[in-house]
C-alpha positions as a Markdown table, in Angstrom:
| # | Residue | x | y | z |
|---|---|---|---|---|
| 1 | Met | 46.5 | -74.0 | -107.3 |
| 2 | Phe | 49.8 | -73.2 | -105.4 |
| 3 | Ala | 49.8 | -70.8 | -102.5 |
| 4 | Val | 52.5 | -68.2 | -102.6 |
| 5 | Asp | 53.5 | -66.0 | -99.5 |
| 6 | Val | 54.1 | -62.4 | -100.5 |
| 7 | Cys | 56.6 | -60.3 | -98.4 |
| 8 | Asn | 56.5 | -56.6 | -98.9 |
| 9 | Leu | 59.9 | -54.9 | -98.8 |
| 10 | Pro | 60.4 | -51.7 | -96.8 |
| 11 | Glu | 60.4 | -48.4 | -98.5 |
| 12 | Thr | 63.8 | -46.8 | -99.3 |
| 13 | Gly | 63.0 | -43.8 | -97.2 |
| 14 | Gly | 64.2 | -45.6 | -94.0 |
| 15 | Ser | 67.9 | -45.7 | -95.3 |
| 16 | Thr | 68.0 | -41.9 | -95.4 |
| 17 | Phe | 67.5 | -41.6 | -91.7 |
| 18 | Val | 70.3 | -44.1 | -91.1 |
| 19 | Leu | 72.7 | -42.2 | -93.3 |
| 20 | Ile | 72.0 | -38.9 | -91.5 |
| 21 | Phe | 72.5 | -40.4 | -88.2 |
| 22 | Gly | 75.7 | -42.0 | -89.2 |
| 23 | Val | 77.2 | -38.8 | -90.4 |
| 24 | Phe | 76.2 | -37.2 | -87.0 |
| 25 | Val | 78.0 | -39.9 | -85.1 |
| 26 | Leu | 81.1 | -39.5 | -87.3 |
| 27 | Val | 81.3 | -35.8 | -86.7 |
| 28 | Ala | 80.8 | -36.3 | -83.1 |
| 29 | Gly | 83.6 | -38.8 | -83.1 |
| 30 | Val | 86.0 | -36.4 | -84.8 |
| 31 | Ile | 85.1 | -33.7 | -82.2 |
| 32 | Val | 85.7 | -36.0 | -79.3 |
| 33 | Thr | 89.0 | -37.3 | -80.8 |
| 34 | Arg | 90.3 | -33.7 | -81.1 |
| 35 | Trp | 89.2 | -33.0 | -77.5 |
| 36 | Val | 91.0 | -36.1 | -76.3 |
| 37 | Arg | 94.2 | -35.2 | -78.1 |
| 38 | Gln | 94.1 | -31.8 | -76.4 |
| 39 | Ser | 93.8 | -33.6 | -73.0 |
| 40 | Ala | 97.1 | -35.3 | -73.6 |
| 41 | Gly | 95.7 | -38.5 | -74.8 |
| 42 | Arg | 94.7 | -39.6 | -71.3 |
| 43 | Leu | 91.2 | -40.4 | -72.3 |
| 44 | Ser | 91.7 | -41.6 | -75.9 |
| 45 | Val | 91.9 | -45.2 | -75.0 |
| 46 | Val | 88.6 | -45.1 | -73.1 |
| 47 | Val | 86.5 | -42.5 | -74.8 |
| 48 | Ala | 87.1 | -43.4 | -78.5 |
| 49 | Pro | 85.8 | -47.0 | -78.2 |
| 50 | Leu | 82.8 | -45.8 | -76.2 |
| 51 | Val | 81.8 | -43.3 | -78.9 |
| 52 | Leu | 82.1 | -45.9 | -81.6 |
| 53 | Leu | 80.1 | -48.3 | -79.6 |
| 54 | Gly | 77.4 | -45.8 | -78.9 |
| 55 | Gly | 77.1 | -45.1 | -82.6 |
| 56 | Phe | 76.4 | -48.7 | -83.3 |
| 57 | Val | 74.0 | -49.0 | -80.5 |
| 58 | Leu | 72.0 | -46.0 | -81.6 |
| 59 | Val | 71.7 | -47.2 | -85.2 |
| 60 | Pro | 68.2 | -48.6 | -85.5 |
| 61 | Gln | 67.9 | -52.3 | -86.1 |
| 62 | Val | 66.5 | -53.3 | -89.4 |
| 63 | Thr | 64.0 | -56.0 | -89.1 |
| 64 | Asp | 63.5 | -58.4 | -91.8 |
| 65 | Pro | 60.1 | -57.8 | -93.1 |
| 66 | Cys | 59.9 | -61.4 | -94.5 |
| 67 | Ala | 60.7 | -63.0 | -91.2 |
| 68 | Pro | 58.1 | -65.1 | -89.6 |
| 69 | Ala | 55.5 | -63.2 | -87.5 |
| 70 | Thr | 56.6 | -64.6 | -84.2 |
| 71 | Thr | 55.2 | -62.5 | -81.3 |
| 72 | Thr | 56.9 | -62.6 | -78.0 |
| 73 | Val | 54.1 | -62.8 | -75.4 |
| 74 | Pro | 55.2 | -61.5 | -72.0 |
| 75 | Ser | 55.6 | -64.2 | -69.4 |
| 76 | Ala | 52.7 | -64.5 | -67.1 |
| 77 | Thr | 55.0 | -64.5 | -64.2 |
| 78 | Thr | 55.2 | -61.1 | -62.7 |
| 79 | Thr | 58.0 | -60.1 | -60.4 |
| 80 | Val | 56.5 | -58.5 | -57.3 |
| 81 | Pro | 58.8 | -56.1 | -55.7 |
| 82 | Ser | 60.2 | -57.3 | -52.5 |
| 83 | Ala | 58.1 | -56.4 | -49.4 |
| 84 | Thr | 61.2 | -55.4 | -47.7 |
| 85 | Thr | 61.4 | -51.7 | -47.6 |
| 86 | Thr | 64.5 | -49.8 | -46.6 |
| 87 | Val | 63.4 | -47.5 | -43.7 |
| 88 | Pro | 65.6 | -44.5 | -43.2 |
| 89 | Ser | 67.7 | -44.8 | -40.2 |
| 90 | Ala | 65.9 | -43.7 | -37.0 |
| 91 | Thr | 68.9 | -41.8 | -35.8 |
| 92 | Thr | 68.1 | -38.1 | -36.2 |
| 93 | Thr | 70.5 | -35.4 | -35.6 |
| 94 | Val | 68.8 | -33.2 | -33.0 |
| 95 | Pro | 70.1 | -29.7 | -32.7 |
| 96 | Ser | 72.0 | -28.9 | -29.6 |
| 97 | Ala | 69.7 | -28.4 | -26.6 |
| 98 | Thr | 71.7 | -25.4 | -25.6 |
| 99 | Thr | 69.6 | -22.4 | -26.5 |
| 100 | Thr | 70.6 | -18.8 | -26.0 |
| 101 | Val | 67.8 | -17.4 | -23.9 |
| 102 | Pro | 67.3 | -13.7 | -24.1 |
| 103 | Ser | 68.2 | -11.8 | -21.0 |
| 104 | Ala | 65.5 | -12.1 | -18.3 |
| 105 | Thr | 65.5 | -8.4 | -17.8 |
| 106 | Thr | 62.3 | -7.3 | -19.5 |
| 107 | Thr | 61.1 | -3.8 | -19.7 |
| 108 | Val | 57.5 | -4.1 | -18.4 |
| 109 | Pro | 55.2 | -1.3 | -19.4 |
| 110 | Ser | 54.1 | 1.0 | -16.7 |
| 111 | Ala | 51.5 | -0.6 | -14.4 |
| 112 | Thr | 49.3 | 2.5 | -14.8 |
| 113 | Thr | 46.6 | 1.3 | -17.1 |
| 114 | Thr | 43.7 | 3.5 | -18.2 |
| 115 | Val | 40.7 | 1.4 | -17.4 |
| 116 | Pro | 37.5 | 2.4 | -19.1 |
| 117 | Ser | 35.0 | 4.1 | -16.9 |
| 118 | Ala | 33.2 | 1.6 | -14.7 |
| 119 | Thr | 29.9 | 3.3 | -15.2 |
| 120 | Thr | 27.5 | 0.7 | -16.4 |
| 121 | Thr | 24.0 | 1.3 | -17.4 |
| 122 | Thr | 21.9 | -1.1 | -15.4 |
| 123 | Thr | 18.2 | -1.5 | -16.0 |
| 124 | Thr | 16.6 | -1.5 | -12.6 |
| 125 | Thr | 13.0 | -2.7 | -12.3 |
| 126 | Thr | 11.3 | -0.7 | -9.7 |
| 127 | Thr | 8.2 | -2.2 | -8.2 |
| 128 | Thr | 5.8 | 0.4 | -6.9 |
| 129 | Thr | 3.9 | -0.9 | -3.9 |
| 130 | Thr | 0.8 | 1.1 | -3.1 |
| 131 | Thr | 0.4 | 1.1 | 0.6 |
| 132 | Thr | -3.0 | 2.0 | 1.8 |
| 133 | Thr | -2.7 | 3.7 | 5.2 |
| 134 | Thr | -5.9 | 3.8 | 7.2 |
| 135 | Thr | -5.9 | 6.6 | 9.6 |
| 136 | Thr | -8.4 | 6.1 | 12.4 |
| 137 | Thr | -9.5 | 9.3 | 13.8 |
| 138 | Thr | -11.1 | 8.9 | 17.2 |
| 139 | Ile | -13.6 | 11.6 | 17.7 |
| 140 | Ala | -14.3 | 12.0 | 21.4 |
| 141 | Val | -18.0 | 11.7 | 21.9 |
| 142 | Leu | -19.1 | 14.4 | 24.3 |
| 143 | Thr | -21.0 | 13.2 | 27.3 |
| 144 | Cys | -24.3 | 14.7 | 28.3 |
| 145 | Ala | -22.5 | 16.6 | 31.1 |
| 146 | Ala | -20.0 | 18.0 | 28.6 |
| 147 | Gly | -22.7 | 19.3 | 26.3 |
| 148 | Gly | -23.3 | 16.2 | 24.1 |
| 149 | Asp | -26.5 | 14.3 | 23.4 |
| 150 | Cys | -28.4 | 13.3 | 26.5 |
| 151 | Gln | -30.8 | 10.7 | 27.6 |
| 152 | Val | -33.2 | 10.7 | 30.5 |
| 153 | Gly | -31.5 | 9.6 | 33.7 |
| 154 | Gln | -28.0 | 10.9 | 32.7 |
| 155 | Thr | -26.1 | 13.5 | 34.5 |
| 156 | Gly | -26.6 | 16.9 | 32.9 |
| 157 | Pro | -24.2 | 19.9 | 32.4 |
| 158 | Gly | -25.4 | 21.4 | 35.7 |
| 159 | Gly | -24.5 | 18.4 | 37.8 |
| 160 | Gly | -28.2 | 17.3 | 38.1 |
| 161 | Thr | -30.2 | 14.6 | 36.4 |
| 162 | Val | -31.9 | 14.9 | 33.0 |
| 163 | Phe | -35.5 | 14.0 | 33.6 |
| 164 | Tyr | -37.1 | 15.1 | 30.3 |
| 165 | Lys | -36.2 | 15.0 | 26.6 |
| 166 | His | -38.6 | 16.8 | 24.3 |
| 167 | Ala | -40.0 | 14.3 | 21.8 |
| 168 | Ser | -40.5 | 16.7 | 18.9 |
| 169 | Gly | -37.1 | 18.4 | 19.0 |
| 170 | Thr | -37.1 | 21.7 | 20.9 |
| 171 | Phe | -39.3 | 24.0 | 23.0 |
| 172 | Ala | -39.1 | 27.7 | 23.7 |
| 173 | Cys | -37.1 | 28.5 | 26.8 |
| 174 | Gly | -35.0 | 31.2 | 28.5 |
| 175 | Ala | -35.9 | 34.4 | 30.5 |
| 176 | Thr | -37.8 | 35.8 | 27.5 |
| 177 | Leu | -38.6 | 32.5 | 25.7 |
| 178 | Asn | -36.2 | 33.4 | 22.9 |
| 179 | Gln | -34.1 | 30.3 | 23.1 |
| 180 | Asn | -34.7 | 26.7 | 22.0 |
| 181 | Cys | -34.1 | 23.8 | 24.4 |
| 182 | Thr | -34.4 | 20.1 | 24.3 |
| 183 | Tyr | -33.9 | 18.9 | 27.9 |
| 184 | Leu | -34.9 | 19.6 | 31.4 |
| 185 | Glu | -32.5 | 18.9 | 34.3 |
| 186 | Val | -33.3 | 18.7 | 38.0 |
| 187 | Ala | -30.9 | 19.6 | 40.8 |
| 188 | Pro | -29.8 | 17.0 | 43.2 |
| 189 | Asn | -31.7 | 16.8 | 46.6 |
| 190 | Thr | -28.6 | 18.2 | 48.3 |
| 191 | Trp | -28.7 | 21.4 | 46.2 |
| 192 | Ser | -29.3 | 23.6 | 49.2 |
| 193 | Gly | -26.6 | 22.0 | 51.4 |
| 194 | Gly | -28.8 | 19.6 | 53.3 |
| 195 | Ser | -30.0 | 16.0 | 52.6 |
| 196 | Ala | -33.6 | 17.0 | 51.8 |
| 197 | Asp | -35.3 | 19.7 | 49.8 |
| 198 | Pro | -35.8 | 22.9 | 51.8 |
| 199 | Leu | -39.3 | 24.3 | 52.7 |
| 200 | Lys | -40.0 | 27.9 | 51.4 |
| 201 | Val | -42.9 | 30.3 | 51.1 |
| 202 | Trp | -44.0 | 31.3 | 47.6 |
| 203 | Ala | -43.7 | 35.1 | 48.3 |
| 204 | Val | -42.7 | 37.4 | 51.1 |
| 205 | Ser | -45.4 | 38.8 | 53.3 |
| 206 | Ala | -45.5 | 42.1 | 51.4 |
| 207 | Tyr | -46.5 | 40.3 | 48.2 |
| 208 | Gln | -48.5 | 37.4 | 49.3 |
| 209 | Ser | -51.7 | 39.1 | 48.2 |
| 210 | Val | -50.3 | 40.9 | 45.1 |
| 211 | Asp | -50.9 | 39.6 | 41.7 |
| 212 | Ile | -47.9 | 39.4 | 39.3 |
| 213 | Ser | -49.3 | 40.6 | 36.0 |
| 214 | Thr | -46.4 | 39.3 | 33.9 |
| 215 | Ile | -47.0 | 35.7 | 35.0 |
| 216 | Thr | -49.4 | 33.8 | 32.7 |
| 217 | Asn | -52.1 | 32.1 | 34.6 |
| 218 | Asp | -51.4 | 28.5 | 33.8 |
| 219 | Ser | -53.3 | 26.8 | 36.6 |
| 220 | Ser | -54.1 | 24.0 | 34.2 |
| 221 | Ala | -50.7 | 24.0 | 32.6 |
| 222 | Tyr | -50.1 | 20.4 | 33.6 |
| 223 | Asn | -52.1 | 19.5 | 30.5 |
| 224 | Asn | -50.8 | 22.3 | 28.4 |
| 225 | Ala | -47.6 | 21.8 | 26.4 |
| 226 | Ser | -47.0 | 25.6 | 26.2 |
| 227 | Gly | -46.1 | 25.5 | 29.9 |
| 228 | Ile | -42.8 | 23.6 | 29.2 |
| 229 | Gly | -39.9 | 26.1 | 29.4 |
| 230 | Leu | -42.1 | 28.7 | 31.0 |
| 231 | Gly | -40.7 | 28.4 | 34.5 |
| 232 | Tyr | -37.6 | 30.6 | 33.8 |
| 233 | Lys | -39.7 | 33.5 | 32.7 |
| 234 | Asn | -42.1 | 33.1 | 35.8 |
| 235 | Ser | -39.2 | 32.9 | 38.2 |
| 236 | Glu | -37.7 | 36.0 | 36.9 |
| 237 | Ala | -41.0 | 37.8 | 37.4 |
| 238 | Ile | -41.4 | 36.6 | 41.0 |
| 239 | Val | -37.9 | 37.7 | 41.9 |
| 240 | Ala | -38.4 | 41.0 | 40.1 |
| 241 | Gln | -41.4 | 41.7 | 42.3 |
| 242 | Gly | -39.1 | 41.8 | 45.4 |
| 243 | Asn | -39.0 | 38.2 | 46.5 |
| 244 | Asp | -35.6 | 37.1 | 47.7 |
| 245 | Ser | -33.9 | 33.8 | 48.4 |
| 246 | Thr | -36.2 | 33.2 | 51.4 |
| 247 | Thr | -38.9 | 32.4 | 48.8 |
| 248 | Ala | -39.2 | 29.4 | 46.6 |
| 249 | Ala | -38.4 | 31.2 | 43.3 |
| 250 | Gly | -35.7 | 33.4 | 44.9 |
| 251 | Ala | -33.9 | 30.3 | 46.3 |
| 252 | Ala | -34.1 | 28.5 | 43.0 |
| 253 | Arg | -32.7 | 31.4 | 41.1 |
| 254 | Ala | -29.8 | 31.8 | 43.5 |
| 255 | Tyr | -28.6 | 28.2 | 43.0 |
| 256 | Ser | -25.6 | 27.8 | 40.7 |
| 257 | Gly | -24.9 | 24.1 | 40.6 |
| 258 | Gly | -22.5 | 23.0 | 37.9 |
| 259 | Ser | -21.5 | 26.7 | 37.4 |
| 260 | Gln | -24.8 | 27.2 | 35.7 |
| 261 | Ser | -26.8 | 30.4 | 36.5 |
| 262 | Asp | -30.0 | 29.5 | 34.8 |
| 263 | Trp | -31.7 | 27.4 | 37.5 |
| 264 | Tyr | -35.3 | 28.3 | 38.2 |
| 265 | Leu | -38.6 | 27.2 | 39.9 |
| 266 | Pro | -40.5 | 24.9 | 37.5 |
| 267 | Ser | -43.8 | 25.8 | 36.0 |
| 268 | Thr | -46.9 | 23.6 | 36.6 |
| 269 | Ala | -46.3 | 21.7 | 33.4 |
| 270 | Glu | -42.6 | 21.1 | 34.2 |
| 271 | Leu | -43.4 | 20.1 | 37.8 |
| 272 | Asn | -45.9 | 17.6 | 36.5 |
| 273 | Leu | -43.2 | 16.0 | 34.2 |
| 274 | Leu | -40.8 | 15.9 | 37.2 |
| 275 | Cys | -43.4 | 14.1 | 39.4 |
| 276 | Gln | -44.0 | 11.6 | 36.6 |
| 277 | Trp | -40.3 | 10.9 | 36.3 |
| 278 | Ala | -40.0 | 10.5 | 40.1 |
| 279 | Arg | -42.8 | 8.0 | 40.1 |
| 280 | Asn | -41.3 | 6.3 | 37.0 |
| 281 | Val | -44.4 | 6.6 | 34.9 |
| 282 | Val | -44.9 | 7.7 | 31.3 |
| 283 | Gln | -44.4 | 11.4 | 31.0 |
| 284 | Ser | -47.1 | 13.5 | 29.5 |
| 285 | Val | -48.2 | 17.1 | 30.1 |
| 286 | Gln | -51.8 | 16.0 | 29.3 |
| 287 | Thr | -52.2 | 13.7 | 32.2 |
| 288 | Pro | -51.7 | 14.2 | 36.0 |
| 289 | Cys | -48.9 | 12.5 | 37.8 |
| 290 | Thr | -50.5 | 9.3 | 39.0 |
| 291 | Gly | -49.6 | 5.7 | 39.4 |
| 292 | Gly | -46.1 | 4.4 | 39.4 |
| 293 | Asn | -43.9 | 3.4 | 42.3 |
| 294 | Phe | -44.1 | 5.5 | 45.5 |
| 295 | Asn | -40.8 | 4.1 | 46.6 |
| 296 | Asn | -39.0 | 5.5 | 43.6 |
| 297 | Ile | -39.8 | 9.0 | 44.7 |
| 298 | Thr | -37.5 | 8.6 | 47.7 |
| 299 | Leu | -34.9 | 6.9 | 45.6 |
| 300 | Val | -34.4 | 10.0 | 43.6 |
| 301 | Gly | -34.5 | 12.3 | 46.7 |
| 302 | Phe | -38.1 | 13.6 | 46.7 |
| 303 | Ser | -40.4 | 13.6 | 49.7 |
| 304 | Tyr | -44.1 | 12.8 | 50.0 |
| 305 | Asp | -44.9 | 16.4 | 50.2 |
| 306 | Phe | -46.2 | 19.4 | 48.3 |
| 307 | Tyr | -43.8 | 21.1 | 45.9 |
| 308 | Trp | -44.2 | 24.7 | 44.7 |
| 309 | Ser | -44.4 | 25.7 | 41.0 |
| 310 | Ser | -43.7 | 29.1 | 39.6 |
| 311 | Ser | -47.2 | 29.3 | 38.2 |
| 312 | Glu | -49.5 | 31.8 | 39.9 |
| 313 | Gly | -53.2 | 30.9 | 40.5 |
| 314 | Asp | -54.4 | 34.3 | 41.6 |
| 315 | Ala | -53.3 | 37.3 | 43.7 |
| 316 | Thr | -53.2 | 35.2 | 47.0 |
| 317 | Gly | -52.5 | 31.8 | 45.7 |
| 318 | Ala | -50.0 | 29.8 | 43.6 |
| 319 | Arg | -50.0 | 26.3 | 42.1 |
| 320 | Ser | -48.4 | 23.3 | 43.8 |
| 321 | Gln | -48.3 | 19.5 | 43.3 |
| 322 | Tyr | -48.6 | 16.8 | 45.9 |
| 323 | Phe | -46.0 | 14.1 | 45.1 |
| 324 | Leu | -47.7 | 11.5 | 47.2 |
| 325 | Asn | -50.7 | 11.2 | 44.8 |
| 326 | Gly | -49.7 | 13.6 | 42.0 |
| 327 | Asn | -52.6 | 16.0 | 42.5 |
| 328 | Gln | -52.2 | 19.7 | 41.7 |
| 329 | Gly | -53.9 | 22.6 | 43.5 |
| 330 | Asn | -53.9 | 26.3 | 44.3 |
| 331 | Asn | -52.5 | 27.1 | 47.7 |
| 332 | Tyr | -51.9 | 30.3 | 49.6 |
| 333 | Lys | -48.6 | 31.9 | 48.9 |
| 334 | Asn | -47.6 | 32.0 | 52.6 |
| 335 | Asn | -47.5 | 28.2 | 52.8 |
| 336 | Thr | -44.1 | 26.5 | 53.2 |
| 337 | Phe | -43.7 | 23.8 | 50.6 |
| 338 | Ser | -40.7 | 21.9 | 49.3 |
| 339 | Val | -38.6 | 23.5 | 46.6 |
| 340 | Arg | -36.5 | 21.8 | 43.8 |
| 341 | Pro | -34.8 | 23.9 | 41.1 |
| 342 | Val | -34.7 | 22.8 | 37.4 |
| 343 | Arg | -33.1 | 24.2 | 34.3 |
| 344 | Ala | -33.7 | 23.9 | 30.6 |
| 345 | Phe | -30.9 | 23.5 | 28.0 |
């Protein structure tokens, strides 16, 4: 059928707003007019038209609701703000460079400053080094002559020569055999002041036939170990009988070489050991002095002669030893034979 366009009219409520606003503008106009009059009419020509114009501008426009629905589409062209930017002037007002500097006179605090104590606890690492000190003590070894250990052939304490060292340790010695000795020492061949051993009788004429009861008959003592160390005791008995230094035992006892006073005439056993040493043969009281080197006898100061011992054979005779062949025998006491003192220590 026929198409009819329908247009809806606006509601009457919108006219109320217009009325109220118009009254407001009217009142405002009256107030402004009075104010203008009071200001001597100087602004009436300007202000009154502006107020009336403002009232019309502020009155809302009524759009015809039945007008076509034409929509204004914004133009697609967009105005881009100009790239030119107004930069503020680079001229800057700098404050005056003149500055009032405070007086250079400054009160400096006293230079006396309390410094904390400089005592600082320092950890010290102490390394303990153990030093081993070796003390070398030199012990002077005594020589044989000074009383130390002796060997056969060494110089003894009496200035003579050690010719015997007891193999088993010690032997009885001394005037009463109450001492212990280890060595036998023979006096040098110059012991009497000459270059050779002196010749002496065994006893003075008064006692050449008198037995000495205190002397043990050791005619075979050369093979008897008990005769070692017996010579001191025998010599004391001979001298005690009345035999002086003109006799073999008396001369031996009078000798004091090396400041020693214990020299004596050897027993048969001791004389046999001396002969063996002089001939450089093995020493033994159980065998006669035989063999060896005859020349060695003279090298140690002995002669190829008979030597007296302190051993008595009987009332008229005493024991002697022939160093040329080592034989021992019993000879009359009035014979003059060689004498060589010995000592035990």
